[in-house]
C-alpha positions in Angstrom: 3.4 -18.7 -32.9 5.8 -16.2 -34.5 6.3 -18.4 -37.6 2.5 -18.6 -38.1 2.1 -14.9 -37.7 5.0 -14.3 -40.1 3.5 -16.7 -42.6 0.1 -15.1 -42.3 1.6 -11.7 -42.9 3.6 -12.9 -46.0 0.4 -14.6 -47.4 -1.9 -11.5 -47.0 0.7 -9.1 -48.3 1.3 -11.3 -51.4 -2.4 -11.6 -52.0 -2.8 -7.8 -51.6 0.2 -7.3 -54.0 -1.3 -9.5 -56.7 -4.6 -7.9 -56.2 -3.1 -4.4 -56.8 -1.3 -5.7 -59.9 -4.5 -7.2 -61.4 -6.5 -4.0 -60.6 -3.8 -2.0 -62.4 -3.8 -4.2 -65.4 -7.6 -4.1 -65.7 -7.6 -0.4 -65.3 -4.9 0.0 -68.0 -6.9 -2.3 -70.3 -10.0 -0.2 -69.9 -8.0 2.9 -70.5 -6.6 1.6 -73.8 -10.2 0.4 -74.9 -11.6 3.9 -74.2 -8.7 5.4 -76.0 -9.3 3.3 -79.1 -13.0 4.4 -79.1 -12.0 8.0 -78.8 -9.6 7.7 -81.6 -12.2 6.1 -83.8 -14.6 9.0 -83.1 -11.9 11.6 -83.7 -10.9 10.0 -87.0 -14.6 10.4 -88.1 -14.5 14.1 -87.2 -11.2 14.4 -89.0 -12.6 12.9 -92.2 -15.7 15.0 -92.1 -13.7 18.1 -91.7 -11.3 17.2 -94.6 -14.2 16.3 -96.8 -16.0 19.4 -96.0 -12.9 21.5 -96.8 -12.4 19.6 -100.1 -15.9 20.1 -101.3 -16.0 23.8 -100.4 -12.8 24.5 -102.2 -13.7 22.3 -105.2 -16.9 24.4 -105.5 -14.9 27.4 -106.2 -13.9 25.9 -109.5 -17.3 24.8 -110.7 -18.8 26.7 -113.6 -21.2 29.5 -112.6 -23.7 28.8 -115.5 -27.4 28.6 -114.8 -28.4 25.7 -116.9 -32.2 26.2 -116.4 -31.9 29.3 -118.9 -30.3 27.2 -121.6 -32.1 25.1 -124.0 -31.6 21.2 -123.8 -29.0 21.0 -126.5 -27.0 23.8 -125.0 -27.0 22.3 -121.6 -25.4 19.1 -123.2 -22.7 21.1 -125.0 -21.9 22.9 -121.7 -21.5 19.5 -119.8 -19.5 18.0 -122.7 -17.2 21.1 -122.7 -16.6 21.5 -118.9 -17.0 17.9 -117.8 -17.3 16.9 -114.1 -15.2 18.6 -111.6 -13.0 16.0 -109.8 -10.8 16.3 -106.8 -7.7 15.1 -108.7 -8.1 18.0 -111.1 -7.8 20.6 -108.3 -5.8 18.9 -105.5 -2.4 17.1 -105.4 -1.5 14.3 -103.0 0.5 16.6 -100.9 -2.4 19.1 -100.6 -4.8 16.4 -99.2 -2.0 14.9 -96.9 -1.4 18.4 -95.4 -5.2 18.9 -94.9 -5.5 15.5 -93.1 -2.4 16.0 -91.0 -3.6 19.5 -90.0 -7.0 18.1 -89.1 -5.3 15.2 -87.1 -3.3 17.7 -85.1 -6.4 20.0 -84.4 -8.2 16.9 -83.0 -5.5 15.7 -80.7 -4.1 13.0 -83.1 -0.8 14.5 -84.0 1.6 11.9 -85.2 -1.1 9.3 -86.3 0.0 7.3 -89.3 -2.3 7.3 -92.3 -2.8 6.7 -95.9 -5.6 7.9 -98.1 -7.3 7.6 -101.6 -9.9 9.5 -103.5 -12.2 7.1 -105.3 -14.8 7.8 -108.0 -17.8 5.6 -109.3 -16.8 6.7 -112.8 -13.3 5.3 -112.6 -13.1 1.6 -112.3 -9.3 1.4 -113.0 -8.4 2.4 -109.4 -8.1 5.5 -107.3 -8.1 8.9 -108.8 -5.7 10.1 -106.2 -3.7 8.1 -103.7 -0.8 8.3 -101.1 2.2 6.1 -102.1 1.5 3.1 -99.7 -2.3 3.3 -99.8 -2.9 -0.1 -101.5 -0.4 -1.8 -99.1 -2.0 -0.6 -95.9 -5.5 -0.9 -97.3 -5.1 -4.6 -98.0 -3.5 -5.2 -94.6 -6.3 -3.2 -92.9 -8.9 -5.4 -94.4 -7.3 -8.3 -92.6 -6.6 -6.6 -89.3 -9.3 -4.6 -87.6 -7.3 -4.3 -84.3 -4.3 -2.3 -85.5 -6.0 -0.6 -88.5 -9.0 1.9 -89.0 -10.8 2.1 -92.4 -13.0 5.0 -93.0 -14.9 5.8 -96.1 -16.6 9.1 -96.5 -18.4 10.4 -99.6 -17.3 13.6 -101.0 -20.8 15.2 -100.8 -22.2 17.4 -103.5 -24.6 20.3 -103.2 -28.2 19.4 -102.8 -29.0 21.2 -106.0 -29.8 18.4 -108.4 -29.1 20.6 -111.4 -25.4 21.0 -110.3 -24.9 17.2 -109.8 -23.6 16.6 -113.3 -20.6 18.8 -112.5 -19.9 16.9 -109.3 -19.1 13.2 -109.8 -19.8 10.8 -107.0 -16.4 10.5 -105.3 -15.4 9.2 -101.9 -12.5 9.7 -99.4 -10.9 6.5 -98.1 -8.8 7.0 -95.0 -6.5 4.1 -93.6 -5.1 4.7 -90.2 -2.6 2.1 -89.2 -0.4 1.3 -86.1 -3.4 2.2 -84.0 -2.1 0.2 -81.0 1.4 1.8 -81.2 -0.3 5.2 -81.3 -2.6 4.3 -78.4 0.2 2.9 -76.3 2.3 6.0 -77.0 -0.5 8.3 -75.8 -1.0 6.4 -72.6 2.7 5.6 -72.1 3.1 8.0 -69.1 0.2 6.1 -67.4 1.8 2.7 -68.0 5.3 3.9 -66.9 3.8 5.3 -63.6 1.8 2.1 -63.1 4.9 0.0 -63.6 6.9 2.4 -61.4 4.5 2.3 -58.5 4.0 -1.4 -58.8 7.8 -1.9 -58.7 8.0 0.4 -55.6 5.4 -1.7 -53.9 7.1 -5.0 -54.7 10.5 -3.4 -53.5 8.9 -2.3 -50.3 7.4 -5.8 -49.8 10.8 -7.5 -50.5 12.6 -5.1 -48.1 9.9 -5.6 -45.4 10.2 -9.5 -45.7 14.0 -9.2 -45.8 14.1 -7.0 -42.8 11.8 -9.5 -40.9 13.9 -12.4 -41.9 17.1 -10.6 -41.0 15.6 -9.7 -37.5 14.5 -13.2 -37.1 18.0 -14.5 -38.0 19.6 -11.9 -35.7 17.3 -13.1 -32.9 18.3 -16.7 -33.5 22.0 -15.8 -33.6 21.7 -13.8 -30.3 19.9 -16.8 -28.8 22.7 -19.0 -29.8 25.2 -16.5 -28.6 23.6 -16.4 -25.2 23.4 -20.2 -25.1 27.1 -20.5 -26.0 28.1 -17.7 -23.5 26.2 -19.4 -20.7 27.9 -22.7 -21.6 31.3 -21.1 -21.9 31.0 -19.3 -18.6 29.4 -22.2 -16.7 32.2 -24.6 -17.5 35.0 -22.7 -15.7 32.6 -21.8 -12.8 31.7 -25.5 -12.4 35.4 -26.5 -12.5 36.3 -23.7 -9.9 33.4 -25.0 -7.7 34.5 -28.6 -7.9 38.1 -27.4 -7.1 36.9 -25.3 -4.0 34.8 -28.3 -2.8 38.0 -30.5 -3.1 40.0 -28.1 -1.0 37.7 -28.7 1.8 38.9 -32.4 1.9 41.2 -32.9 4.9 43.3 -35.3 2.8 43.9 -32.6 0.3 44.8 -29.9 3.0 47.8 -31.9 4.0 49.1 -32.5 0.5 51.0 -29.5 -0.7 51.4 -30.8 -4.3 47.6 -31.4 -4.7 46.9 -28.0 -3.2 49.2 -26.3 -5.8 47.6 -28.4 -8.5 44.1 -27.4 -7.5 45.2 -23.7 -7.1 46.6 -23.8 -10.7 43.3 -25.2 -11.9 41.4 -22.5 -10.3 43.8 -19.9 -11.6 43.6 -21.3 -15.2 39.9 -21.4 -15.2 39.6 -17.9 -13.7 41.9 -16.6 -16.3 39.9 -18.4 -19.1 36.7 -16.8 -17.7 38.2 -13.3 -17.5 39.4 -13.7 -21.2 36.0 -14.6 -22.3 34.4 -11.7 -20.4 37.0 -9.3 -21.8 36.3 -10.6 -25.4 32.6 -9.8 -25.0 33.3 -6.4 -23.5 35.8 -5.6 -26.2 33.3 -6.3 -28.9 30.5 -4.4 -27.1 32.7 -1.3 -26.4 34.6 -1.2 -29.6 35.2 2.4 -30.6 36.8 2.7 -34.1 37.4 6.4 -33.7 39.4 5.8 -30.5 41.4 3.1 -32.3 42.3 5.6 -35.1 43.4 8.1 -32.4 45.8 5.6 -30.8 47.7 4.6 -33.9 51.4 3.8 -33.5 54.2 2.8 -35.8 54.4 -1.0 -35.9 56.4 -3.6 -37.7 54.2 -6.4 -38.9 56.9 -8.9 -38.6 57.6 -8.2 -35.0 53.8 -8.6 -34.4 53.8 -11.9 -36.1 56.8 -13.1 -34.0 55.0 -12.3 -30.8 51.9 -14.3 -32.2 54.2 -17.2 -32.9 55.3 -17.2 -29.3 51.8 -16.7 -28.1 50.5 -19.8 -29.9 53.5 -22.0 -29.6 52.1 -24.1 -26.7 48.6 -24.4 -28.1 50.2 -25.6 -31.4 52.2 -28.2 -29.5 49.1 -29.5 -27.7 47.4 -30.0 -31.1 50.3 -31.4 -32.8 50.1 -28.5 -35.2 52.8 -27.1 -37.5 52.7 -23.3 -38.0 55.1 -22.1 -40.7 56.0 -18.4 -40.8 57.3 -17.2 -44.1 57.9 -13.4 -43.8 58.9 -12.4 -47.2 57.8 -8.7 -47.2 60.7 -6.3 -47.7 58.8 -3.5 -46.1 56.5 -4.1 -43.1 56.0 -0.7 -41.4 52.4 0.1 -40.7 50.4 2.5 -38.5 48.4 0.4 -36.1 46.9 0.2 -32.6 49.2 -1.6 -30.3 46.6 -3.9 -28.9 44.0 -4.3 -31.5 46.5 -4.8 -34.3 48.0 -7.9 -32.6 44.5 -9.1 -31.6 43.0 -9.1 -35.1 45.9 -11.1 -36.6 45.8 -13.4 -33.5 42.2 -14.3 -34.3 43.1 -15.6 -37.7 45.7 -18.0 -36.3 43.5 -18.9 -33.5 40.6 -19.8 -35.8 43.0 -22.0 -37.9 43.9 -23.9 -34.8 40.3 -24.1 -33.7 38.6 -25.4 -36.9 40.9 -28.2 -37.7 40.3 -31.8 -38.5 40.5 -34.3 -35.7 42.2 -37.0 -37.7 44.7 -34.7 -39.5 47.4 -32.6 -37.8 46.9 -28.9 -38.5 49.3 -27.3 -40.9 49.1 -23.5 -40.9 51.1 -21.1 -43.0 51.6 -17.4 -42.2 53.2 -15.5 -45.0 53.8 -11.8 -45.9 54.7 -10.1 -49.2 54.5 -6.6 -50.6 52.0 -5.5 -53.3 52.7 -1.9 -54.5 52.3 0.2 -51.3 50.7 -2.5 -49.2 51.8 -5.5 -47.1 49.7 -8.5 -47.5 49.4 -11.1 -44.6 48.1 -14.6 -45.6 46.9 -17.1 -43.1 46.4 -20.5 -44.6 45.2 -23.8 -43.1 44.3 -27.3 -44.0 41.2 -27.4 -41.7 37.5 -27.9 -42.1 37.0 -25.3 -44.7 33.7 -23.5 -45.3 30.8 -23.7 -47.7 29.8 -20.6 -49.9 26.9 -20.0 -47.6 29.1 -19.9 -44.4 31.7 -17.7 -46.3 29.1 -15.0 -46.8 28.2 -14.9 -43.2 31.4 -15.4 -41.3 32.0 -11.7 -40.6 28.5 -11.3 -39.2 28.3 -10.5 -35.5 27.5 -13.6 -33.4 27.6 -15.9 -36.3 29.2 -19.2 -35.9 29.5 -22.1 -38.4 28.6 -24.4 -35.5 25.7 -23.0 -33.6 23.2 -24.1 -30.9 24.4 -26.6 -28.4 27.3 -27.7 -30.4 30.4 -26.6 -28.3 33.2 -28.6 -29.9 34.6 -25.4 -30.9 34.8 -22.6 -28.3 33.7 -19.0 -28.8 30.9 -16.5 -29.2 30.9 -15.7 -32.9 32.6 -12.4 -32.3 36.2 -13.0 -33.4 36.0 -12.6 -37.2 33.4 -9.7 -36.9 35.9 -8.0 -34.7 38.8 -8.7 -37.0 37.1 -7.3 -40.0 36.2 -4.1 -38.1 39.7 -3.7 -37.0 41.2 -4.4 -40.4 38.9 -1.6 -41.9 39.8 0.7 -38.9 43.4 0.2 -40.1 42.3 1.1 -43.7 42.8 -2.4 -45.0 40.8 -5.2 -46.5 40.2 -8.8 -45.6 39.3 -11.5 -48.0 38.6 -15.2 -47.6 38.8 -18.1 -49.9 37.7 -21.5 -48.7 36.5 -25.0 -49.8 34.6 -27.3 -47.5 36.9 -30.0 -46.3 40.0 -28.6 -47.9 40.8 -25.5 -45.8 40.6 -21.8 -45.7 42.9 -18.8 -46.7 42.5 -15.4 -45.2 44.2 -12.5 -46.9 44.8 -9.1 -45.1 45.9 -6.1 -47.2 47.2 -3.1 -45.1 48.6 0.1 -46.3 52.4 0.7 -45.6 53.4 3.5 -43.4 
């Protein structure tokens, strides 16, 4: 049921996310289209203003001679002498460029890239006046209507027909290029915010799904932990129950050796159960601050010798070889008397637990100094771990063998506890392992 609900939530959220992205894309596309139209309209206004300004200024240079008072022959001589008044005669390329740039800025198109030319019907050889790259961009603009705007505007003359001979038919050609670049630049803040908010939504979606999966995984691990704990506690209880029932047998009551044997079984199982309960309580009530308060001066080699004695019997039962190579010249550290030995014991205990059935365990415990640190290395030839397992072994309740597989005893608390204790002692722990080859745990601790 929960899987279906989780799947439904994921599907609905994904559809919503895709919908938001599509809507934002459509909105941005419409904004760019409208911006293109606005630019086209503004360019027309710019060209009109520039043409109007040029014509007005050019008229100042026109001869102020009333032709209607002159005889016909005299009019022809005046026209021949003065000639038509052209833009090129009164304005330079720089003058017109400045007028266009100023008009662009006034109409909100500052920074727009443009080229221009002034053409005349009387001049078939080319433009009377043109900016340096006009021909290049004009030819490109004729092929590309998306990224270029071509505008042609006649340089209007006065409506007075008698003055027309002084005003040749000229036109201003304006080429605006890199339109899309200009449009994108003008709406760049919209695009950036749209992308930013989309990324925030995607990140929130990812974190939500990740949190749900983490909680689901944690729930499964806790379920496995409870199952393992139930099994681990039930086994000694069942053994004690059988032993107690056996004591009721009259044949056993009279046999001192069997009574002692059964009593030893009860004691062993009771001790085992107490150890398991203590381990759970220890993990639940672990207070790092309290550990730091109770630090004492310890010698790592002395602690390892105690561990050697502690696991001697267990190693003998498993036909295991534990080699201790204590090569560190300095081994003084500040540590908690109980937790320090426990955290290193867990590493040796794991090496004995996760061994191959057909191969006798060979475990190496070594030390050496690295600058102001002592390094403790626990290496085994056991089962090893996959990369996925390595990334999870320090998680609380995690076990490489979960569920109802109980060939290896434990609750998945040991390495989590070890890592916390190493960090409480201002150290680090690393693991290097290959499946089927073995594992190497490296603990680095600061010297006292």
